[in-house]
Each structure stands twice: as structure tokens, then as C-alpha cells.
Phi, psi and omega in degrees: 000137176290133181223166170279115186273316188204143173230122178255133175260126181243111179275131182234147164246105181256116180299151172291160193284344178206163182299324181301313180293318180302315182304311186281326178289327178292323180287326186278152178269068179224198185288156183244216183277348187283127174227140175249120177259138180246118179257109185255125178251130175270168182293345176271004179090354180286139182245134176239156183237143172213176180201162174202156175289329180265158181275121181256018185304330181295344180267351189296314185304323181286348182261328182302133180087352180279154173289121184298330178292331181279330186253355185290340179263005180275116178294343182287348181281346183106145184302310184290321179292319176301317178302315182294324178291318176302317179299313182293318180294317178300318177295324181295317184262358174079029177229162180283162177301320180298322178294329177291328186276320181169182180290142180285142174247350177206152180260344176228141183240136180287148180214146180247153166290162180217141174212146171286173179296138180212162172298159183308316184295330179281323172299321178300313179299323180292312182291329175297320176295321181298320179297319178300328183267007172099008183274151177237007179203161179214143171261123186236136184276112176276130182229144186292347178268012175226157182273096184296331180290317177293321179299311183293320177299316181296316179296318181300329179283351186249353185241162175299160183301327184267008177287136186244145182243133169256115182262112185260111182270347182047038175083001190289348174281350166074319183200166184296326181295323174288323188288321188303307182295325180294313182289326177296324176291318178292333177306330184285348181273125187294337182275342181287129183238327188220142169246124180254128176044061176304314160226170182282104194301327182295344179278346181207081184298319179297316179295325178295319177295320178295320178296317182299324179289334187272342184242160184268322188278164183293136174250130184236145180226154172300139192304129166207145188289335178299313179292323179299309183290330179280348182052043185259012175210176186250020179157179187220162170252127183227157175200186177115195182281170187298310182299319178298318180295320178297321179294313179298320180300317180297317179294314180296325177297319181293336178259004181054044179249129176276167173211169167240151176277133177232111180209113191273132178176187182276203179297335179295309177296323180297317176300316179299316181296325179293319176297319177295316180296334178291334186258325185279110188299328185271001178281060186272337183268154185299129181290159177236119173234346178064014188292340181286350179296325186272156181286343177230139175266002179067015179247148176291328179230127182299144170281103186292135175259120181234122183051040176075016180226158176239135177290141178289121180300141184258345181289161182302152181070217177292341177078017178231158178252119180287138181277099182296327178296323178293321177300318179293320183295320187261357183294138179224164170293137182305335181279349181289129180290157174275160174304324177299315180296322179293320178297314183293342175271359181269179183264111178207165180230136173260113185252123181252127179255115181248116180295146175255163183297333183273007179094349176277184176220154174252132184249133177236131178254137179227149179286328183190178182293336176297343177264309187281333180299305179294328180298315178289323181292338176268002177077022181286340180228150177295141183244152175059034176288128177306129181093353179295145178207161180235146170227153176250123184232000000 
């Protein structure tokens, strides 16, 4: 019987691709340089690869000795390990991961660039780089300590007319009354296409419906059935294991709601997301994997982005070749801190300048994002004030 023989966890620190990204990612409380790659060997000698930002080593013992065909659909094995098993099984039987999951509905899958909050000039540099790499859209993090109107205006002046922006508020507009005037103003910008989580819609279904009626552009929320049944948004953000995704896809299809796949990782995860997007009929919106943040995608050959889409690999498994030299170059002891962790342990101040009506400004100092993020999310300070800005000192 074919079994899972061995799973190796490889901890990596992959630097971000430029100093600009490093500065802002180090300050923000989001993912850093650490990636965990899982190299899974089957009893027939075939090797598959998967990855996750988190360490799934605790799940390995329960998978060893199992029939890979029996456990590859188990979400309990972990996202990265499941990916690696799909890769190995596909290589074993000579079919692509998408063929293992279901019939294809598309041969090319849309994908977006991604960036954390940055000053306007840095977002401009980022979207200019994205255009060079074949992207036609970007997901950008709107934060109350930055002037989203100035940011969007600057980006709009730097991209083609048909370039589209997903503005992700992560709930920072707090409620529909705050959200309506901000989104109505952004509605006037031709490049803005999507608003993600202006506030967390599931907390106020009636308010979400009122917001949807008041604005023109699409509003998207992280998947929840309350919003789906209330039809109070125009799409969803989804992730997770294969069975869960198939179930969500069926539900969204019955409500004619699109979604995008969101699963963060390097080129390995990006290939996996493309296989999933090829099968999931409702994965109509550009996927988010953030893989362009790192200086290496861990692949021998880049997944080319053309007109904002990636072709579904046709070779068996994930259809990509992992760069073993890159794995060796970036491998670290799991206990070694990332540059992001080292920065966050250093002495620095995040200073937010909020303009006042009389032309003066109020300055607030914070030790780190762990202080100002909850403070703004709880409404302790005014957010998205025109002219607001942050510096790190």
C-alpha cells in the first residue's frame, strides 16, 4: 500500500524584495520573513512540496504511514502538509492538482498585488513595480493613521486607466455611518473597484445592507453565512482546506456570489491557489498570495503574470519545480528570529500626526502597532482624517 513515508519541515527566513517593503512590514503586525516548507516523501519515493507561514510539525506524526489518497482531503493535516500531499499524489498518478480536485472551469486565474499601509509615494513605487510584473490590480491596506484619499489619488496617477484597486479597511471604519461618506468619496475615483471589510459586516447586517445601497463599488467581506444569506455584500474572501473551499464554492454559486482565494505564501502556495482557482467556479476575483513581497518565490521558473492572470500549470502535481538551492540558502534554525521580530524588539516610536480644524495638529506616540492598532479599532482616535500621517522614529 502506498503510504506517507516522511515529512520534513524546513524553516526559512526569506528577505523582502526591497527596503521599502521591509520597513513597512517590520513595523506592521502582519507576516514576516518566516516561511515553513514541507517536503513530503511517499513510499514510492515521490516527493511533494507544500508550505505555510505557521509550523505544522505537530501534525506530522498523525500523517506518517497513512494512505495519501485517504488523507489528502483531510483539513486536519494542516494547510501546507495537505498541499504537499496533493503535489505528491498528483505526481504519482500523472495528473495536476486541479485535476485531482475537480473539473477545470478556467485555464487562467486572476491574481492581485498586495501591500500593507504605506505613505502615498511608497504605494506609488509598489504599484509601478506591479505593472512591470504583469499585474492589473492591487489590494492595499487602508489604515486610519494614513490619508486614504491622498494615497488613492497618488496611485491613480501612476497606473493605467484600467488598473483596479481593492481597498481593505479591516473594519477600521467601525460602522456604516462612518463608512458611507468615506466610501462615497472613494466611489468617485475611477481606479477604485472593491471595498473590503469597511466595518465587519456580520456585526451589523442591517447596516451592511444600508451601506451597500449607499455606495456604487463592490463591497467584499471575509466569508460568513450570515452575510451570504442576507445578500448584504458583493462577494467574499475565502481560504482554508480543499473540502471547506468546495463547500463554500457550492454555497456561493447558489447565491451567485463571487469570491477571491486568499492564502499567503511564496510561489509554491501561488501555484496551489491557481489550481484551486481553476476548479472553483466562484473564484472570479483576483487571488491574494502576497508572494511578490519576498525576494525569492522558491521556484526554478517564475509563474508569469500576464494581464493580471496566471496560467494553470499542466504538469503533474503543482506543476512547478521547487528551487532546492533557494531552500538551502534561506534555511534557518526554527529558533532563529526573523528580521521583523528583531525590529519589533528594538526601541522605536510610531508617531501619528492628526490635523485639527484650526490648522494645528495633534501628535500621538505609540511604542508599536500592538498599541495603536487596537486604539484606532476601538475608536479612541479620529480615523482617516485628510492629511493624517505616520512616521517611525
